[in-house]
PDB file of N, CA, C and O in Angstrom, chain B, residues numbered from 101:
ATOM      1  N   MET B 101       0.852  -1.175   0.000  1.00  0.00           N
ATOM      2  CA  MET B 101       0.000   0.000   0.000  1.00  0.00           C
ATOM      3  C   MET B 101       0.894   1.232   0.000  1.00  0.00           C
ATOM      4  O   MET B 101       1.905   1.276   0.700  1.00  0.00           O
ATOM      5  N   THR B 102       0.523   2.213  -0.773  1.00  0.00           N
ATOM      6  CA  THR B 102       1.357   3.398  -0.930  1.00  0.00           C
ATOM      7  C   THR B 102       1.117   4.439   0.144  1.00  0.00           C
ATOM      8  O   THR B 102       1.892   5.388   0.257  1.00  0.00           O
ATOM      9  N   GLY B 103       0.063   4.290   0.937  1.00  0.00           N
ATOM     10  CA  GLY B 103      -0.242   5.277   1.952  1.00  0.00           C
ATOM     11  C   GLY B 103      -1.174   6.363   1.446  1.00  0.00           C
ATOM     12  O   GLY B 103      -1.669   7.178   2.225  1.00  0.00           O
ATOM     13  N   LYS B 104      -1.410   6.374   0.152  1.00  0.00           N
ATOM     14  CA  LYS B 104      -2.329   7.347  -0.447  1.00  0.00           C
ATOM     15  C   LYS B 104      -3.703   6.690  -0.604  1.00  0.00           C
ATOM     16  O   LYS B 104      -3.801   5.637  -1.234  1.00  0.00           O
ATOM     17  N   PRO B 105      -4.774   7.286  -0.043  1.00  0.00           N
ATOM     18  CA  PRO B 105      -6.098   6.664  -0.208  1.00  0.00           C
ATOM     19  C   PRO B 105      -6.530   6.714  -1.670  1.00  0.00           C
ATOM     20  O   PRO B 105      -6.288   7.695  -2.374  1.00  0.00           O
ATOM     21  N   MET B 106      -7.167   5.645  -2.103  1.00  0.00           N
ATOM     22  CA  MET B 106      -7.629   5.579  -3.493  1.00  0.00           C
ATOM     23  C   MET B 106      -8.956   6.322  -3.622  1.00  0.00           C
ATOM     24  O   MET B 106      -9.816   6.240  -2.744  1.00  0.00           O
ATOM     25  N   LEU B 107      -9.102   7.022  -4.688  1.00  0.00           N
ATOM     26  CA  LEU B 107     -10.357   7.686  -4.978  1.00  0.00           C
ATOM     27  C   LEU B 107     -11.334   6.679  -5.566  1.00  0.00           C
ATOM     28  O   LEU B 107     -10.922   5.637  -6.076  1.00  0.00           O
ATOM     29  N   ALA B 108     -12.621   6.984  -5.499  1.00  0.00           N
ATOM     30  CA  ALA B 108     -13.632   6.068  -6.021  1.00  0.00           C
ATOM     31  C   ALA B 108     -13.401   5.777  -7.499  1.00  0.00           C
ATOM     32  O   ALA B 108     -13.661   4.665  -7.960  1.00  0.00           O
ATOM     33  N   GLU B 109     -12.917   6.764  -8.243  1.00  0.00           N
ATOM     34  CA  GLU B 109     -12.683   6.571  -9.679  1.00  0.00           C
ATOM     35  C   GLU B 109     -11.523   5.620  -9.928  1.00  0.00           C
ATOM     36  O   GLU B 109     -11.439   5.022 -11.001  1.00  0.00           O
ATOM     37  N   GLU B 110     -10.633   5.470  -8.963  1.00  0.00           N
ATOM     38  CA  GLU B 110      -9.462   4.625  -9.132  1.00  0.00           C
ATOM     39  C   GLU B 110      -9.739   3.175  -8.760  1.00  0.00           C
ATOM     40  O   GLU B 110      -8.999   2.282  -9.172  1.00  0.00           O
ATOM     41  N   ARG B 111     -10.784   2.929  -7.994  1.00  0.00           N
ATOM     42  CA  ARG B 111     -11.091   1.560  -7.579  1.00  0.00           C
ATOM     43  C   ARG B 111     -11.838   0.863  -8.691  1.00  0.00           C
ATOM     44  O   ARG B 111     -12.567   1.489  -9.460  1.00  0.00           O
ATOM     45  N   ASP B 112     -11.650  -0.429  -8.767  1.00  0.00           N
ATOM     46  CA  ASP B 112     -12.335  -1.217  -9.780  1.00  0.00           C
ATOM     47  C   ASP B 112     -13.395  -2.087  -9.105  1.00  0.00           C
ATOM     48  O   ASP B 112     -13.252  -3.307  -9.024  1.00  0.00           O
ATOM     49  N   VAL B 113     -14.446  -1.451  -8.630  1.00  0.00           N
ATOM     50  CA  VAL B 113     -15.543  -2.151  -7.974  1.00  0.00           C
ATOM     51  C   VAL B 113     -16.791  -1.907  -8.809  1.00  0.00           C
ATOM     52  O   VAL B 113     -17.259  -0.774  -8.929  1.00  0.00           O
ATOM     53  N   ALA B 114     -17.321  -2.971  -9.381  1.00  0.00           N
ATOM     54  CA  ALA B 114     -18.418  -2.830 -10.349  1.00  0.00           C
ATOM     55  C   ALA B 114     -19.653  -2.181  -9.751  1.00  0.00           C
ATOM     56  O   ALA B 114     -20.262  -1.332 -10.402  1.00  0.00           O
ATOM     57  N   TRP B 115     -20.052  -2.552  -8.520  1.00  0.00           N
ATOM     58  CA  TRP B 115     -21.292  -1.996  -7.972  1.00  0.00           C
ATOM     59  C   TRP B 115     -21.171  -0.518  -7.678  1.00  0.00           C
ATOM     60  O   TRP B 115     -22.185   0.180  -7.670  1.00  0.00           O
ATOM     61  N   GLU B 116     -19.975  -0.009  -7.434  1.00  0.00           N
ATOM     62  CA  GLU B 116     -19.798   1.428  -7.233  1.00  0.00           C
ATOM     63  C   GLU B 116     -19.771   2.153  -8.569  1.00  0.00           C
ATOM     64  O   GLU B 116     -20.311   3.253  -8.694  1.00  0.00           O
ATOM     65  N   ALA B 117     -19.150   1.546  -9.560  1.00  0.00           N
ATOM     66  CA  ALA B 117     -19.021   2.191 -10.864  1.00  0.00           C
ATOM     67  C   ALA B 117     -20.342   2.209 -11.613  1.00  0.00           C
ATOM     68  O   ALA B 117     -20.601   3.133 -12.384  1.00  0.00           O
ATOM     69  N   ASP B 118     -21.185   1.200 -11.396  1.00  0.00           N
ATOM     70  CA  ASP B 118     -22.441   1.081 -12.140  1.00  0.00           C
ATOM     71  C   ASP B 118     -23.629   1.531 -11.307  1.00  0.00           C
ATOM     72  O   ASP B 118     -24.694   0.921 -11.403  1.00  0.00           O
ATOM     73  N   GLY B 119     -23.495   2.558 -10.505  1.00  0.00           N
ATOM     74  CA  GLY B 119     -24.566   3.004  -9.624  1.00  0.00           C
ATOM     75  C   GLY B 119     -25.795   3.505 -10.347  1.00  0.00           C
ATOM     76  O   GLY B 119     -26.882   3.471  -9.770  1.00  0.00           O
ATOM     77  N   GLY B 120     -25.683   3.965 -11.574  1.00  0.00           N
ATOM     78  CA  GLY B 120     -26.819   4.499 -12.304  1.00  0.00           C
ATOM     79  C   GLY B 120     -27.693   3.457 -12.955  1.00  0.00           C
ATOM     80  O   GLY B 120     -28.717   3.801 -13.545  1.00  0.00           O
ATOM     81  N   GLU B 121     -27.322   2.184 -12.866  1.00  0.00           N
ATOM     82  CA  GLU B 121     -28.071   1.134 -13.549  1.00  0.00           C
ATOM     83  C   GLU B 121     -28.987   0.373 -12.598  1.00  0.00           C
ATOM     84  O   GLU B 121     -29.099  -0.848 -12.708  1.00  0.00           O
ATOM     85  N   ARG B 122     -29.638   1.053 -11.679  1.00  0.00           N
ATOM     86  CA  ARG B 122     -30.557   0.391 -10.751  1.00  0.00           C
ATOM     87  C   ARG B 122     -31.820   0.007 -11.499  1.00  0.00           C
ATOM     88  O   ARG B 122     -32.208   0.650 -12.474  1.00  0.00           O
ATOM     89  N   LEU B 123     -32.441  -1.036 -11.029  1.00  0.00           N
ATOM     90  CA  LEU B 123     -33.687  -1.471 -11.644  1.00  0.00           C
ATOM     91  C   LEU B 123     -34.790  -0.468 -11.321  1.00  0.00           C
ATOM     92  O   LEU B 123     -34.964  -0.105 -10.157  1.00  0.00           O
ATOM     93  N   PRO B 124     -35.538  -0.013 -12.324  1.00  0.00           N
ATOM     94  CA  PRO B 124     -36.620   0.930 -12.032  1.00  0.00           C
ATOM     95  C   PRO B 124     -37.693   0.257 -11.194  1.00  0.00           C
ATOM     96  O   PRO B 124     -38.045  -0.902 -11.418  1.00  0.00           O
ATOM     97  N   GLY B 125     -38.203   1.002 -10.229  1.00  0.00           N
ATOM     98  CA  GLY B 125     -39.256   0.486  -9.376  1.00  0.00           C
ATOM     99  C   GLY B 125     -38.767  -0.405  -8.255  1.00  0.00           C
ATOM    100  O   GLY B 125     -39.571  -1.056  -7.588  1.00  0.00           O
ATOM    101  N   LEU B 126     -37.470  -0.447  -8.035  1.00  0.00           N
ATOM    102  CA  LEU B 126     -36.927  -1.308  -6.993  1.00  0.00           C
ATOM    103  C   LEU B 126     -37.411  -0.880  -5.611  1.00  0.00           C
ATOM    104  O   LEU B 126     -37.664  -1.731  -4.758  1.00  0.00           O
ATOM    105  N   LEU B 127     -37.544   0.425  -5.377  1.00  0.00           N
ATOM    106  CA  LEU B 127     -37.997   0.916  -4.087  1.00  0.00           C
ATOM    107  C   LEU B 127     -39.488   1.244  -4.060  1.00  0.00           C
ATOM    108  O   LEU B 127     -40.004   1.654  -3.020  1.00  0.00           O
ATOM    109  N   ALA B 128     -40.170   1.077  -5.151  1.00  0.00           N
ATOM    110  CA  ALA B 128     -41.596   1.414  -5.214  1.00  0.00           C
ATOM    111  C   ALA B 128     -42.438   0.649  -4.196  1.00  0.00           C
ATOM    112  O   ALA B 128     -43.322   1.255  -3.592  1.00  0.00           O
ATOM    113  N   PRO B 129     -42.216  -0.654  -3.970  1.00  0.00           N
ATOM    114  CA  PRO B 129     -43.040  -1.334  -2.961  1.00  0.00           C
ATOM    115  C   PRO B 129     -42.887  -0.730  -1.568  1.00  0.00           C
ATOM    116  O   PRO B 129     -43.854  -0.702  -0.806  1.00  0.00           O
ATOM    117  N   LEU B 130     -41.710  -0.253  -1.222  1.00  0.00           N
ATOM    118  CA  LEU B 130     -41.531   0.374   0.088  1.00  0.00           C
ATOM    119  C   LEU B 130     -42.289   1.682   0.173  1.00  0.00           C
ATOM    120  O   LEU B 130     -42.883   1.986   1.207  1.00  0.00           O
ATOM    121  N   ARG B 131     -42.279   2.451  -0.885  1.00  0.00           N
ATOM    122  CA  ARG B 131     -42.993   3.733  -0.881  1.00  0.00           C
ATOM    123  C   ARG B 131     -44.493   3.522  -0.766  1.00  0.00           C
ATOM    124  O   ARG B 131     -45.187   4.349  -0.176  1.00  0.00           O
ATOM    125  N   ASN B 132     -45.001   2.434  -1.316  1.00  0.00           N
ATOM    126  CA  ASN B 132     -46.436   2.186  -1.278  1.00  0.00           C
ATOM    127  C   ASN B 132     -46.912   1.711   0.084  1.00  0.00           C
ATOM    128  O   ASN B 132     -48.108   1.777   0.367  1.00  0.00           O
ATOM    129  N   LYS B 133     -46.015   1.235   0.932  1.00  0.00           N
ATOM    130  CA  LYS B 133     -46.419   0.713   2.229  1.00  0.00           C
ATOM    131  C   LYS B 133     -46.086   1.655   3.382  1.00  0.00           C
ATOM    132  O   LYS B 133     -46.851   1.749   4.342  1.00  0.00           O
ATOM    133  N   ALA B 134     -44.979   2.336   3.301  1.00  0.00           N
ATOM    134  CA  ALA B 134     -44.525   3.158   4.417  1.00  0.00           C
ATOM    135  C   ALA B 134     -45.172   4.539   4.369  1.00  0.00           C
ATOM    136  O   ALA B 134     -45.208   5.166   3.311  1.00  0.00           O
ATOM    137  N   PRO B 135     -45.685   5.021   5.504  1.00  0.00           N
ATOM    138  CA  PRO B 135     -46.252   6.378   5.521  1.00  0.00           C
ATOM    139  C   PRO B 135     -45.144   7.425   5.477  1.00  0.00           C
ATOM    140  O   PRO B 135     -43.992   7.147   5.811  1.00  0.00           O
ATOM    141  N   ILE B 136     -45.511   8.624   5.063  1.00  0.00           N
ATOM    142  CA  ILE B 136     -44.574   9.746   4.982  1.00  0.00           C
ATOM    143  C   ILE B 136     -44.980  10.762   6.039  1.00  0.00           C
ATOM    144  O   ILE B 136     -46.157  11.103   6.157  1.00  0.00           O
ATOM    145  N   TYR B 137     -44.012  11.244   6.805  1.00  0.00           N
ATOM    146  CA  TYR B 137     -44.250  12.256   7.824  1.00  0.00           C
ATOM    147  C   TYR B 137     -43.735  13.596   7.311  1.00  0.00           C
ATOM    148  O   TYR B 137     -42.636  13.671   6.760  1.00  0.00           O
ATOM    149  N   TYR B 138     -44.522  14.651   7.489  1.00  0.00           N
ATOM    150  CA  TYR B 138     -44.081  15.984   7.090  1.00  0.00           C
ATOM    151  C   TYR B 138     -44.814  17.039   7.901  1.00  0.00           C
ATOM    152  O   TYR B 138     -45.771  16.741   8.615  1.00  0.00           O
ATOM    153  N   ARG B 139     -44.350  18.274   7.780  1.00  0.00           N
ATOM    154  CA  ARG B 139     -44.972  19.413   8.455  1.00  0.00           C
ATOM    155  C   ARG B 139     -45.270  20.481   7.416  1.00  0.00           C
ATOM    156  O   ARG B 139     -44.537  20.638   6.439  1.00  0.00           O
ATOM    157  N   LEU B 140     -46.339  21.203   7.635  1.00  0.00           N
ATOM    158  CA  LEU B 140     -46.688  22.362   6.822  1.00  0.00           C
ATOM    159  C   LEU B 140     -46.527  23.605   7.694  1.00  0.00           C
ATOM    160  O   LEU B 140     -46.433  23.489   8.916  1.00  0.00           O
ATOM    161  N   PRO B 141     -46.494  24.790   7.086  1.00  0.00           N
ATOM    162  CA  PRO B 141     -46.347  26.007   7.900  1.00  0.00           C
ATOM    163  C   PRO B 141     -47.427  26.177   8.965  1.00  0.00           C
ATOM    164  O   PRO B 141     -47.168  26.772  10.011  1.00  0.00           O
ATOM    165  N   ASP B 142     -48.632  25.665   8.720  1.00  0.00           N
ATOM    166  CA  ASP B 142     -49.708  25.824   9.699  1.00  0.00           C
ATOM    167  C   ASP B 142     -49.889  24.606  10.616  1.00  0.00           C
ATOM    168  O   ASP B 142     -50.857  24.549  11.373  1.00  0.00           O
ATOM    169  N   THR B 143     -48.978  23.641  10.558  1.00  0.00           N
ATOM    170  CA  THR B 143     -49.042  22.483  11.445  1.00  0.00           C
ATOM    171  C   THR B 143     -48.696  22.924  12.866  1.00  0.00           C
ATOM    172  O   THR B 143     -47.693  23.609  13.067  1.00  0.00           O
ATOM    173  N   PRO B 144     -49.509  22.544  13.859  1.00  0.00           N
ATOM    174  CA  PRO B 144     -49.218  22.958  15.243  1.00  0.00           C
ATOM    175  C   PRO B 144     -47.837  22.480  15.702  1.00  0.00           C
ATOM    176  O   PRO B 144     -47.344  21.445  15.253  1.00  0.00           O
ATOM    177  N   ASP B 145     -47.231  23.244  16.593  1.00  0.00           N
ATOM    178  CA  ASP B 145     -45.922  22.871  17.132  1.00  0.00           C
ATOM    179  C   ASP B 145     -45.978  21.503  17.789  1.00  0.00           C
ATOM    180  O   ASP B 145     -46.934  21.191  18.499  1.00  0.00           O
ATOM    181  N   GLY B 146     -44.964  20.690  17.557  1.00  0.00           N
ATOM    182  CA  GLY B 146     -44.883  19.364  18.159  1.00  0.00           C
ATOM    183  C   GLY B 146     -45.704  18.308  17.447  1.00  0.00           C
ATOM    184  O   GLY B 146     -45.748  17.163  17.897  1.00  0.00           O
ATOM    185  N   HIS B 147     -46.355  18.658  16.347  1.00  0.00           N
ATOM    186  CA  HIS B 147     -47.184  17.713  15.612  1.00  0.00           C
ATOM    187  C   HIS B 147     -46.626  17.518  14.203  1.00  0.00           C
ATOM    188  O   HIS B 147     -45.887  18.357  13.689  1.00  0.00           O
ATOM    189  N   HIS B 148     -46.996  16.389  13.591  1.00  0.00           N
ATOM    190  CA  HIS B 148     -46.606  16.072  12.221  1.00  0.00           C
ATOM    191  C   HIS B 148     -47.815  15.536  11.487  1.00  0.00           C
ATOM    192  O   HIS B 148     -48.767  15.056  12.103  1.00  0.00           O
ATOM    193  N   ILE B 149     -47.774  15.619  10.170  1.00  0.00           N
ATOM    194  CA  ILE B 149     -48.804  15.008   9.340  1.00  0.00           C
ATOM    195  C   ILE B 149     -48.240  13.688   8.843  1.00  0.00           C
ATOM    196  O   ILE B 149     -47.130  13.633   8.313  1.00  0.00           O
ATOM    197  N   LYS B 150     -49.012  12.632   9.019  1.00  0.00           N
ATOM    198  CA  LYS B 150     -48.623  11.299   8.570  1.00  0.00           C
ATOM    199  C   LYS B 150     -49.527  10.947   7.400  1.00  0.00           C
ATOM    200  O   LYS B 150     -50.746  10.859   7.553  1.00  0.00           O
ATOM    201  N   GLU B 151     -48.925  10.745   6.225  1.00  0.00           N
ATOM    202  CA  GLU B 151     -49.730  10.473   5.028  1.00  0.00           C
ATOM    203  C   GLU B 151     -49.394   9.094   4.479  1.00  0.00           C
ATOM    204  O   GLU B 151     -48.229   8.749   4.277  1.00  0.00           O
ATOM    205  N   TYR B 152     -50.451   8.312   4.244  1.00  0.00           N
ATOM    206  CA  TYR B 152     -50.310   6.974   3.672  1.00  0.00           C
ATOM    207  C   TYR B 152     -50.434   7.054   2.155  1.00  0.00           C
ATOM    208  O   TYR B 152     -50.910   8.055   1.620  1.00  0.00           O
ATOM    209  N   ALA B 153     -50.008   6.006   1.464  1.00  0.00           N
ATOM    210  CA  ALA B 153     -50.102   5.959   0.009  1.00  0.00           C
ATOM    211  C   ALA B 153     -51.557   6.020  -0.464  1.00  0.00           C
ATOM    212  O   ALA B 153     -51.827   6.473  -1.576  1.00  0.00           O
ATOM    213  N   SER B 154     -52.480   5.572   0.362  1.00  0.00           N
ATOM    214  CA  SER B 154     -53.898   5.598   0.000  1.00  0.00           C
ATOM    215  C   SER B 154     -54.468   7.016   0.006  1.00  0.00           C
ATOM    216  O   SER B 154     -55.564   7.251  -0.502  1.00  0.00           O
ATOM    217  N   GLY B 155     -53.714   7.962   0.585  1.00  0.00           N
ATOM    218  CA  GLY B 155     -54.185   9.342   0.661  1.00  0.00           C
ATOM    219  C   GLY B 155     -54.680   9.731   2.045  1.00  0.00           C
ATOM    220  O   GLY B 155     -54.921  10.910   2.303  1.00  0.00           O
ATOM    221  N   LEU B 156     -54.836   8.763   2.938  1.00  0.00           N
ATOM    222  CA  LEU B 156     -55.256   9.046   4.310  1.00  0.00           C
ATOM    223  C   LEU B 156     -54.181   9.884   5.000  1.00  0.00           C
ATOM    224  O   LEU B 156     -52.999   9.541   4.972  1.00  0.00           O
ATOM    225  N   ARG B 157     -54.602  10.978   5.616  1.00  0.00           N
ATOM    226  CA  ARG B 157     -53.673  11.840   6.354  1.00  0.00           C
ATOM    227  C   ARG B 157     -54.129  11.928   7.798  1.00  0.00           C
ATOM    228  O   ARG B 157     -55.318  12.079   8.078  1.00  0.00           O
ATOM    229  N   GLN B 158     -53.157  11.830   8.729  1.00  0.00           N
ATOM    230  CA  GLN B 158     -53.443  11.900  10.157  1.00  0.00           C
ATOM    231  C   GLN B 158     -52.550  12.957  10.785  1.00  0.00           C
ATOM    232  O   GLN B 158     -51.423  13.180  10.344  1.00  0.00           O
ATOM    233  N   LEU B 159     -53.069  13.601  11.815  1.00  0.00           N
ATOM    234  CA  LEU B 159     -52.262  14.522  12.614  1.00  0.00           C
ATOM    235  C   LEU B 159     -51.755  13.720  13.805  1.00  0.00           C
ATOM    236  O   LEU B 159     -52.547  13.192  14.586  1.00  0.00           O
ATOM    237  N   VAL B 160     -50.430  13.629  13.946  1.00  0.00           N
ATOM    238  CA  VAL B 160     -49.841  12.820  15.009  1.00  0.00           C
ATOM    239  C   VAL B 160     -48.828  13.639  15.797  1.00  0.00           C
ATOM    240  O   VAL B 160     -48.334  14.666  15.331  1.00  0.00           O
ATOM    241  N   ARG B 161     -48.532  13.162  16.998  1.00  0.00           N
ATOM    242  CA  ARG B 161     -47.470  13.747  17.807  1.00  0.00           C
ATOM    243  C   ARG B 161     -46.707  12.597  18.442  1.00  0.00           C
ATOM    244  O   ARG B 161     -47.219  11.483  18.555  1.00  0.00           O
ATOM    245  N   PHE B 162     -45.496  12.875  18.849  1.00  0.00           N
ATOM    246  CA  PHE B 162     -44.651  11.859  19.464  1.00  0.00           C
ATOM    247  C   PHE B 162     -44.423  12.207  20.918  1.00  0.00           C
ATOM    248  O   PHE B 162     -44.036  13.329  21.247  1.00  0.00           O
ATOM    249  N   VAL B 163     -44.662  11.241  21.787  1.00  0.00           N
ATOM    250  CA  VAL B 163     -44.381  11.370  23.210  1.00  0.00           C
ATOM    251  C   VAL B 163     -43.323  10.316  23.497  1.00  0.00           C
ATOM    252  O   VAL B 163     -43.632   9.128  23.589  1.00  0.00           O
ATOM    253  N   GLY B 164     -42.082  10.747  23.638  1.00  0.00           N
ATOM    254  CA  GLY B 164     -40.970   9.804  23.728  1.00  0.00           C
ATOM    255  C   GLY B 164     -40.828   9.110  22.391  1.00  0.00           C
ATOM    256  O   GLY B 164     -40.638   9.767  21.367  1.00  0.00           O
ATOM    257  N   VAL B 165     -40.916   7.798  22.385  1.00  0.00           N
ATOM    258  CA  VAL B 165     -40.848   7.045  21.134  1.00  0.00           C
ATOM    259  C   VAL B 165     -42.228   6.585  20.677  1.00  0.00           C
ATOM    260  O   VAL B 165     -42.358   5.926  19.646  1.00  0.00           O
ATOM    261  N   GLU B 166     -43.253   6.932  21.444  1.00  0.00           N
ATOM    262  CA  GLU B 166     -44.613   6.510  21.119  1.00  0.00           C
ATOM    263  C   GLU B 166     -45.301   7.549  20.244  1.00  0.00           C
ATOM    264  O   GLU B 166     -45.237   8.749  20.512  1.00  0.00           O
ATOM    265  N   GLU B 167     -45.953   7.072  19.204  1.00  0.00           N
ATOM    266  CA  GLU B 167     -46.708   7.951  18.304  1.00  0.00           C
ATOM    267  C   GLU B 167     -48.167   7.974  18.751  1.00  0.00           C
ATOM    268  O   GLU B 167     -48.770   6.923  18.972  1.00  0.00           O
ATOM    269  N   GLN B 168     -48.728   9.166  18.883  1.00  0.00           N
ATOM    270  CA  GLN B 168     -50.130   9.305  19.260  1.00  0.00           C
ATOM    271  C   GLN B 168     -50.874  10.009  18.132  1.00  0.00           C
ATOM    272  O   GLN B 168     -50.439  11.052  17.646  1.00  0.00           O
ATOM    273  N   VAL B 169     -51.994   9.433  17.721  1.00  0.00           N
ATOM    274  CA  VAL B 169     -52.824  10.042  16.689  1.00  0.00           C
ATOM    275  C   VAL B 169     -53.709  11.077  17.355  1.00  0.00           C
ATOM    276  O   VAL B 169     -54.501  10.740  18.236  1.00  0.00           O
ATOM    277  N   VAL B 170     -53.587  12.341  16.946  1.00  0.00           N
ATOM    278  CA  VAL B 170     -54.372  13.432  17.510  1.00  0.00           C
ATOM    279  C   VAL B 170     -55.688  13.559  16.738  1.00  0.00           C
ATOM    280  O   VAL B 170     -56.754  13.716  17.334  1.00  0.00           O
ATOM    281  N   LYS B 171     -55.604  13.490  15.426  1.00  0.00           N
ATOM    282  CA  LYS B 171     -56.801  13.553  14.580  1.00  0.00           C
ATOM    283  C   LYS B 171     -56.658  12.483  13.516  1.00  0.00           C
ATOM    284  O   LYS B 171     -55.669  12.453  12.783  1.00  0.00           O
ATOM    285  N   TYR B 172     -57.661  11.593  13.430  1.00  0.00           N
ATOM    286  CA  TYR B 172     -57.543  10.433  12.566  1.00  0.00           C
ATOM    287  C   TYR B 172     -57.543  10.769  11.078  1.00  0.00           C
ATOM    288  O   TYR B 172     -56.750  10.199  10.328  1.00  0.00           O
ATOM    289  N   SER B 173     -58.399  11.668  10.635  1.00  0.00           N
ATOM    290  CA  SER B 173     -58.501  11.968   9.211  1.00  0.00           C
ATOM    291  C   SER B 173     -58.486  13.464   8.981  1.00  0.00           C
ATOM    292  O   SER B 173     -59.334  14.190   9.499  1.00  0.00           O
ATOM    293  N   LEU B 174     -57.517  13.922   8.200  1.00  0.00           N
ATOM    294  CA  LEU B 174     -57.441  15.332   7.829  1.00  0.00           C
ATOM    295  C   LEU B 174     -58.033  15.483   6.425  1.00  0.00           C
ATOM    296  O   LEU B 174     -57.644  14.768   5.502  1.00  0.00           O
ATOM    297  N   THR B 175     -58.955  16.397   6.276  1.00  0.00           N
ATOM    298  CA  THR B 175     -59.532  16.618   4.950  1.00  0.00           C
ATOM    299  C   THR B 175     -59.323  18.034   4.509  1.00  0.00           C
ATOM    300  O   THR B 175     -59.742  18.408   3.414  1.00  0.00           O
TER     301      THR B 175
END
């Protein structure tokens, strides 16, 4: 070893070099099952909106590691 770290371009590792050739839709099943958490400017402090792929939106808050649903359906 020369003591000089190799750059990614210098290594000959196929999975690193071919990163752009992922199968389309590989992560789609995860997106369809896992809810997405986000906040809007008018979301109350300490609360988040939890949205499912079906379109159901809930107002939730976290107490420690426990999630509590404050409002079941946001319309």
